[in-house]
N, C-alpha and C positions, 0 to 999 in steps of 0.2 A: 592623485591621491590613491593609495592602495585600497583595494576592495576588502571589506571586512567579511570574514568567513566564520561560520559556526557549525557545530554538529549538534543535532537534537535527536532525542529518542523518547518515544511514548511507552508507557506500560499501561495495558488496557485489560478489559474483562475477558479477553480470549475468545470473542465471538467473531462472526464473519462480516464481510463487507456490508456496510450500512448500519450495523448493530454494535460496532465497537465503541465502547465508552471508556475513556481513560481514567486512571486514578493517579497518574504521575507523568510529568514530562521534565526532562533535564536538558539544559542548553549550555554549551561550553564554547568559549571563544577558541577557534582552532589555532590561534597564534599565542594564546595565553591561557594555560591550563588553570590558572588561579581565578579566572573569570568564569565561574561555573554556577549556574542557578538551577535549583530544583523546585518545582511547583507540585504540591500534592493537592488532590481534590477527591471528594467522595463520588461514588457512583450516584446517579439519580435514584431517588427513593423507590422508583418503580422498576429498577433494574436489578437483576441478580447476577453475581459474578459466576463465571464458568469454572467449575471445580477442576477440570482437567488442565486448563491453562494455569490455574493457581498451583496445582501440584507439580506440573512440569517446570515451573519457575520458582518453586519454593516460596511462594507469596502467601502470607497468612490472609485468609479470607476477610478477617476483621479489618485489615488495613484498608480495604476498599469501601468500608462502611464507617470509618472513623469520622470524627467531627471536624473534617476539613471543609474549606469553602466548596461550594458547588462549582461545576465547570463554568456555568454562566458568570458567577461572581469573579472567578480568577482569570477568565479568558482575556480581558483587556490587558492585564499585566503580562500574560504570555505573549500576546501579539506585540506589545511595545518592545519586549525583549527580542523575540524571534525576528520581527520585521525590521529591526535596526541593523541587521546584517544584509549584505548584498548577495552572498553565496551561502546556500543552506545545504549541509551534508547530512545524510542519514545512512545507516547501514541496513541495506534492504529497504530502500526508500519507498517502494510501492506500498509497503505496509504503513510506514510513518506518515507518508503523504496522504494516504487514505484516512487515517485516524484524524489528521489535521483537517481535512475537508469535511469529514463527518462532524467533528467538534464545532467547526464554524457554522455549519448548517443547523446543528442542534441548538446553537445559541443565537439563532436569528441573524446570521451574517452570511455574506456571499462565501460559498465554499472555496472560491478561487482568489482570495485576497492576496495570496502570495505570488500571483502570476507574473509580477514584474521582477521577481527574483529568479536566480538560476538555482535549481534544486538538483543536486548531484547525488548519485548512488555510490557510496563508498565500496560496496561489495564487489560489483563487477570492475570498478576502477582498480581496486587492489588486486583482483584476480588477473586482469590483463597485465598489470605491472609485473606480476610474478612470472609471466611468460616472456616478456620483453627484457626484464631486469631480474633474473633469478638470483643474482648475487645480492640484490637489495631486499627483496620481499619474497616470502614463500607461502604457498598454500599447502597445508599438510594432507597426506594421504592416510586414511584410517579405515579400519575394518568396520563395515556396517552392512545393513540390508536395505536394498532399494528395489522397489517393485517386486518384492518377494525373492530377490536374488542376493545372496551374501557375497561379499567381495571387498576389494580395497578400492575406495573411492576418494575423490577430492572432497575435503570438508571445508565448506565456507562458513561454518558456524563461528561466530565472532570469537568465542572463548578459545576454540582450537587454533584459529589463525593467529590470535595474539600470542598464545603460548608457544607457537612455532617460531615466532620472531622476537619474543622478549622473554626474559627469565624472571623479571621483577614484577610478578603478577599477584603477589601475596596480599596486597592491599585492596585488590579488586574483588567485589562481590558480584558474580554474574547474574544477569537478569534483573539488576537494579539499574535504573536509567542512568544515574550518575557514573557508575562504573563502566557501563557500556559506551557512553560517549567519550570517556577518558581513553578507553582502549582504542576506539575508532580514531580519535584525534591523534594518538601516538603513532598509529599505523600510517596515517596520512602524512604526518610530519616526517616520518622516516623516508617516505617516497619524495617528499618535497626537498629534503636536504641531500639525499643520495642519488636521486634521479630527477634533477630539476628540469631537464629537457622534456621529460614525460609529464611532469607536474604542470608545465606551462600550457599544455593542451587540455587541461582538465575541464574548463568550462565549455570548450568547443565540443566536447563529447556529449554534452547535455543541452547546450543552448539551442533553442528553436531556430534562431537566426542562422547558426552554423549549419543546421540540418537543412534549412530551406536552400542554402547555398549549395550544399552537396547534391541535393536532389535536382535543383534547377539546372546545374551544369552537367547532369547525368554522370556524375563521378561514381566509380565503384565504391560502395560503402560496406562496412563490416557489421554483420549481425552476430552477436556473441552469446554463446550458450555456456554459462559459467560452470554448470555441473560437470560438463565434460571438458571444460576449458577449450571450447571449439570455436574457431572463427569461420564464419560463412561469408564469402564474398557475394554481394548483391549488386545488380546493375539496374538503376531506374530506367524505365522504358516509356512510361506514359503518365502524364500528370492529369489526374481526374479533377482535382481542385488544389488549392494551396497546401492542404494538409494530407491529401491522399494520393498515393502513386501505385502503379503496378511496377514491380521489380522482378528481375529474373534471378533466381538462385543459381549461380554459375556452377556450383558443384553438382547439383541435381541435374542441371541442363546437360552438363558433360556426361554424367552417368547415364542419362536417357538417350545419349547418342545424338544430341542436338535436336533441332526443330524437325518434326515429322508430321506426316499427314494425319495421324491419330490425334496429335495435339491441336491441329487446326479444327478437326471435328469436335474435340472437347470444348474448345472456345465457342464454337457456333452453337453447340447444344446448350451450354450454360446461358448464352445470350438469348436463346429462344425459350428458355424456361423449362427445357426438357431434362436438364441435369443441373446439379450443384457442384460438380466436380471439375475444377480447372486442372490443367496440367500441373503435375506436382512441383514443377520448377517456377510456376507463375505465382507470385506472392503479392498479396494486398498489403502495402506498406503505409504506415501512419507516422508522419513526422513527429507527432507529439507522444509517441509511444514511450513507455518507461524504459529504463536501462540505458545502455550505451549505444550510440551510433557514431562511428568514426570513418573518416575518409581513409581509404586504403593507402593513399600516398603519404600520409602523415608520418608513418613509421616503416622501418624495414621489417615487415611482418613475415613470420615463418610459414607462409602459405603461397601456393602457386595457383593460378587460374588463367583461363583463356576467355577472351571476349568473343561472342558470336559474330559471324560475318554480318556486314552491314545489310546485305540483301535479306538475310533472315530477320534481323532486327526490324527492318522496314515492314516486312510482311506481318510480323507479330504485332507491331504497332498499329498497322492498318486494320487487322482483325479486331484488335481491342477497340479501336475507334468505331468500327462498324457494329460490333456485337456487344461490347461490355461498357461503353461509355456511360450508360445509365444504370449500370448494375449497382444494386444496394449492397454495400460491403458490410455495414454494421446492422445487425438485426435490431428491431425495435425492442426497447427495454420494457420488461414487465415491472410496472410501478404500482402494484397493488398494495405495497407497504409504504407508508410515509417515509420511512428511513431510506428507501431506495429512490426517492424522487427529488434528489438535490439539484439535478441539472436545471439551469435556468432560474435558480432561486437567488434572491427574492425577485418576484415579478416587479416590473417598473412601477406599477401602481401602488406598491407597498413600500418602496424605498424610503419615502418620507415618514411613513408610520414607524418603520423599524428604527430610523434615526431618532425619532421622538421617544420611542420605547427605551432605547439604550441611554438616552440623555435624561430621562425622567429620574428624579432623585429618590423617589419612594415607590414601593410596590402599589400603594393606593393610586398613584398617578399612572403607573405602567398598565394596570388593569383597565384603565379607561381608554387606552389607545385602541383604535379600530383598524382592522385589516380587511382587505377584499379577497385576497387569494386564500383558498381553503388550507393550503399548506401553512401559510403564515398564521392563520387563526389557530390551527392545531398546535404548532410549535410554541406560539406565545402562551397558550394555556398550559402546555406541559412545563414550560419554564416557570410560570407563576406557581403552578401546583407544587413543583419541586422546591421552590424557595420561599413562598409565602402563600400557602393554600388558604389561609384565613381570609384573604381579600377576594376570593372567588365567591360568586353568588351560589346559593344552595344547589341550583340546577346544574351549573357548570362543574361544581365540585363532585356531585353525584355521578355525572357522566364519566368523568375521569376516573373516579374510584371504581366504577363498574368495569371500565376499560382495563384497569390494572388487575383487578381480580380475574377477569377472563384471560388476560395475558399470562398470568402466573400459573393458571391451571390448564391452559390449552394443551391439547395433544394432537393437533393437526399434523399432516405429513411434513410440513416445513419445520415443525418444532421437535420432531423425533430424531434421535441419533441415527445416522446412516453412514455408509461408506464415505470417507473423506470429510464427514461432518459429525464429529463426536458429540457436539451439542446442538445438532440441528442446523438449519440454514438461517434461522432468524434469531430471536431473543431466546434466553434460557428460561425454561419453565421449571416449576417445582418438581414434577415427575422426572424430567430429564436431568435436572441437577442431582436428584437422589440416585438415579441410575449411574450418572457419571461418578459420584462418590463411591458407589459400590465397585465400579470398574477400577478406580484408583486403589482402593483397599485390596482388591484381588491381585493387582499387579505390583504391589509395593515390595514384595519379596523377590522380584525378578532382579537378576544381576545388573541389567541395563538401567535399573532405577535405583542403584545403590547410593547415589548421591542425592536422591530426592528424599524429602521428609514429609511423610503423611500427616505429621502433627500440624501442618499448616491448615488442614481442614478440620481440626478439632473444634467441635461445637457447631459446625455448619449444618450437619445432618439434623441435629436437634432444633436448630433455628428454623430450618425448612419445614420440619414436621409440625412445629408449633405454629408457623405461619399458615400451613395447610389447614390446621384445626380452626384457626381464626376465620378462615374464609368459608367454612361450612355454614 
């Protein structure tokens, strides 16, 4: 039986990891464009949409607050649809996968319900196809500015890639979930029909089982940097555990002149805690990392590399065993915010309670469900407040109400705009939203924003000012 494949795309509030709340998702059958479902939901009542994201995508702010079902109410229908497929595609899937995990967490479900599926990233898949099959698919080069430098760069923006490969784009409205998945599906279908030998490897590029096989047999694998369309050959050298390896970047290894005494000293110093700097060519590899991992032997790749001498590999491996086998690769996560604490949720002791919560037919029954873990308690109260606040007792209602007021007017360092974080690192606040609107208004006349419509923010400033007055 053939595996069913879909493409999905979220439209969200434009905030950062952990704080992304969606207002739309579209799901399309990758083999039948007519099977396409769009689900609209409102943002939680305690969340404000990010003005800059709205402006950059020409999304009217009122759309996020319309009288649609809540995320909690519509999530079962989304899951029934999405999880009916075996292979899930998204364009820049790290974003869409993140929104999916956060949406599951915020509705009282395991963030990893999709883990038995193969989730594929269409962006690097299409990008690599453009290198190996340039007659089939193309990535456009456009004039732009990156890291302060103007030049001609590869553009993986979905709209640009689609227009480079198709001319019939008039019916598509960009940054609308349905149009984005149609465009992605058509690009994938083009590869499927015109480069079937490449298409047949698609799941192996993302499957955890294929990755475990590549790493366990110590095969040279390819790390791909799509911005530069650059393939980097990597050689696994030491297995720390089933998911974590040390690999050698063969290009950097060659550039450094191979294994030298200074590299040995670097490894020893890191192992003793005197330094955190490993040799530039020694890479901590995670088999579950996002993006593409492929066996270099699968295709006739346009790259050349040499494998180090066995004697050098043995010495490096022995140094790793002696000095780095207990090295902590991943730093401990800062979980001071509930939204950032989804790992390990829900706790085993609350699995039964969440099952009862979801099965309860009324909010009067849901509010009676008791949880033990603090995260479960807080998430359940947020869900109830957003959907049926009247069933909360006065004390619980007041606590959440005060929490929302403080959230909306907070001006802490994590809520202030900063470099790379236009809306701060967490939720959007009234002061930050007003500042963001002013920024959009000031930049609306720039040529680069000629296709954007500031009218999508009409009335939002007044809404925020009125909200601010109510909180005084």
